[in-house]
C-alpha atoms as an extended CHARMM CRD file, in Angstrom:
* protein
*
        65  EXT
         1         1  UNK       CA            -10.8640000000      -11.0970000000       69.2780000000  PROA      1               0.0000000000
         2         2  UNK       CA             -8.5150000000      -11.2020000000       72.3150000000  PROA      2               0.0000000000
         3         3  UNK       CA             -8.6400000000       -8.1570000000       74.4690000000  PROA      3               0.0000000000
         4         4  UNK       CA             -6.2850000000       -7.2800000000       77.2520000000  PROA      4               0.0000000000
         5         5  UNK       CA             -8.0650000000       -5.1220000000       79.8140000000  PROA      5               0.0000000000
         6         6  UNK       CA             -7.6790000000       -3.8040000000       83.2550000000  PROA      6               0.0000000000
         7         7  UNK       CA             -8.5260000000       -6.2200000000       86.0980000000  PROA      7               0.0000000000
         8         8  UNK       CA            -11.7650000000       -5.3800000000       87.9210000000  PROA      8               0.0000000000
         9         9  UNK       CA            -13.7910000000       -4.2910000000       85.0420000000  PROA      9               0.0000000000
        10        10  UNK       CA            -17.5030000000       -5.2430000000       85.5090000000  PROA      10              0.0000000000
        11        11  UNK       CA            -19.1310000000       -8.0780000000       83.6050000000  PROA      11              0.0000000000
        12        12  UNK       CA            -21.6700000000       -5.5800000000       82.2960000000  PROA      12              0.0000000000
        13        13  UNK       CA            -18.8300000000       -3.2680000000       81.0050000000  PROA      13              0.0000000000
        14        14  UNK       CA            -17.0440000000       -6.1820000000       79.2760000000  PROA      14              0.0000000000
        15        15  UNK       CA            -20.3340000000       -7.2190000000       77.6400000000  PROA      15              0.0000000000
        16        16  UNK       CA            -20.9820000000       -3.6820000000       76.3960000000  PROA      16              0.0000000000
        17        17  UNK       CA            -17.5430000000       -3.5320000000       74.8520000000  PROA      17              0.0000000000
        18        18  UNK       CA            -17.7980000000       -6.9920000000       73.3160000000  PROA      18              0.0000000000
        19        19  UNK       CA            -21.1740000000       -6.1500000000       71.7180000000  PROA      19              0.0000000000
        20        20  UNK       CA            -19.8630000000       -2.8000000000       70.4140000000  PROA      20              0.0000000000
        21        21  UNK       CA            -16.7670000000       -4.3570000000       68.9320000000  PROA      21              0.0000000000
        22        22  UNK       CA            -18.8430000000       -7.1790000000       67.3340000000  PROA      22              0.0000000000
        23        23  UNK       CA            -21.2470000000       -4.7150000000       65.9260000000  PROA      23              0.0000000000
        24        24  UNK       CA            -18.5330000000       -2.6530000000       64.3480000000  PROA      24              0.0000000000
        25        25  UNK       CA            -16.7750000000       -5.8650000000       62.8280000000  PROA      25              0.0000000000
        26        26  UNK       CA            -20.2070000000       -6.7230000000       61.2520000000  PROA      26              0.0000000000
        27        27  UNK       CA            -20.8940000000       -3.1370000000       59.9480000000  PROA      27              0.0000000000
        28        28  UNK       CA            -17.4840000000       -2.1290000000       58.9000000000  PROA      28              0.0000000000
        29        29  UNK       CA            -15.8220000000       -5.3450000000       57.8230000000  PROA      29              0.0000000000
        30        30  UNK       CA            -18.8750000000       -7.2890000000       56.7620000000  PROA      30              0.0000000000
        31        31  UNK       CA            -18.0500000000      -10.2340000000       59.0930000000  PROA      31              0.0000000000
        32        32  UNK       CA            -20.7210000000      -12.6910000000       60.0480000000  PROA      32              0.0000000000
        33        33  UNK       CA            -21.8530000000      -12.5020000000       63.7700000000  PROA      33              0.0000000000
        34        34  UNK       CA            -21.5920000000      -16.3840000000       64.0680000000  PROA      34              0.0000000000
        35        35  UNK       CA            -17.8730000000      -16.1340000000       63.1740000000  PROA      35              0.0000000000
        36        36  UNK       CA            -16.9250000000      -13.6350000000       65.9970000000  PROA      36              0.0000000000
        37        37  UNK       CA            -15.6760000000      -14.4720000000       69.4930000000  PROA      37              0.0000000000
        38        38  UNK       CA            -14.4450000000      -12.1380000000       72.1110000000  PROA      38              0.0000000000
        39        39  UNK       CA            -12.1080000000      -13.2500000000       74.8530000000  PROA      39              0.0000000000
        40        40  UNK       CA            -11.0150000000      -11.0140000000       77.6740000000  PROA      40              0.0000000000
        41        41  UNK       CA             -7.6360000000      -11.3080000000       79.6480000000  PROA      41              0.0000000000
        42        42  UNK       CA             -7.5880000000       -9.2030000000       82.6770000000  PROA      42              0.0000000000
        43        43  UNK       CA             -4.3820000000       -7.5940000000       84.1060000000  PROA      43              0.0000000000
        44        44  UNK       CA             -3.3810000000       -5.3650000000       86.9770000000  PROA      44              0.0000000000
        45        45  UNK       CA             -1.5530000000       -2.1310000000       86.0650000000  PROA      45              0.0000000000
        46        46  UNK       CA              1.8070000000       -3.5320000000       86.8230000000  PROA      46              0.0000000000
        47        47  UNK       CA              1.2410000000       -6.1710000000       84.0670000000  PROA      47              0.0000000000
        48        48  UNK       CA              0.7450000000       -3.4490000000       81.4110000000  PROA      48              0.0000000000
        49        49  UNK       CA              3.8280000000       -1.4690000000       80.3840000000  PROA      49              0.0000000000
        50        50  UNK       CA              3.3350000000        1.5310000000       78.1820000000  PROA      50              0.0000000000
        51        51  UNK       CA              6.5340000000        3.4700000000       77.0630000000  PROA      51              0.0000000000
        52        52  UNK       CA              4.4300000000        6.5110000000       76.2760000000  PROA      52              0.0000000000
        53        53  UNK       CA              3.4590000000        6.4790000000       79.9390000000  PROA      53              0.0000000000
        54        54  UNK       CA              6.9590000000        6.1310000000       81.1230000000  PROA      54              0.0000000000
        55        55  UNK       CA              6.3620000000        2.6840000000       82.7450000000  PROA      55              0.0000000000
        56        56  UNK       CA              3.4640000000        0.6190000000       84.0490000000  PROA      56              0.0000000000
        57        57  UNK       CA             -0.1270000000        1.8340000000       83.6870000000  PROA      57              0.0000000000
        58        58  UNK       CA             -1.5840000000        3.7380000000       86.5110000000  PROA      58              0.0000000000
        59        59  UNK       CA             -4.0970000000        1.7110000000       88.6050000000  PROA      59              0.0000000000
        60        60  UNK       CA             -6.9630000000        4.1310000000       87.8440000000  PROA      60              0.0000000000
        61        61  UNK       CA             -7.9250000000        6.8010000000       85.2820000000  PROA      61              0.0000000000
        62        62  UNK       CA             -9.5250000000       10.0670000000       86.1190000000  PROA      62              0.0000000000
        63        63  UNK       CA            -12.7960000000        8.8340000000       84.5600000000  PROA      63              0.0000000000
        64        64  UNK       CA            -13.1530000000        6.0930000000       87.0620000000  PROA      64              0.0000000000
        65        65  UNK       CA            -12.9550000000        8.0470000000       90.3470000000  PROA      65              0.0000000000
């Protein structure tokens, strides 16, 4: 899996996300754990355009403050 995420997320948070996604792939899709790989690409908000937000992603979300 290749995941584009916001720059600055901690290694612990990225590990938790990777483990959860792998667990879901195993449980729901029946994939083997040894066939999974997770790669993170980190971006700042001005590198993530979302038409529904009317432009670039904000640099923070209310949950992060």
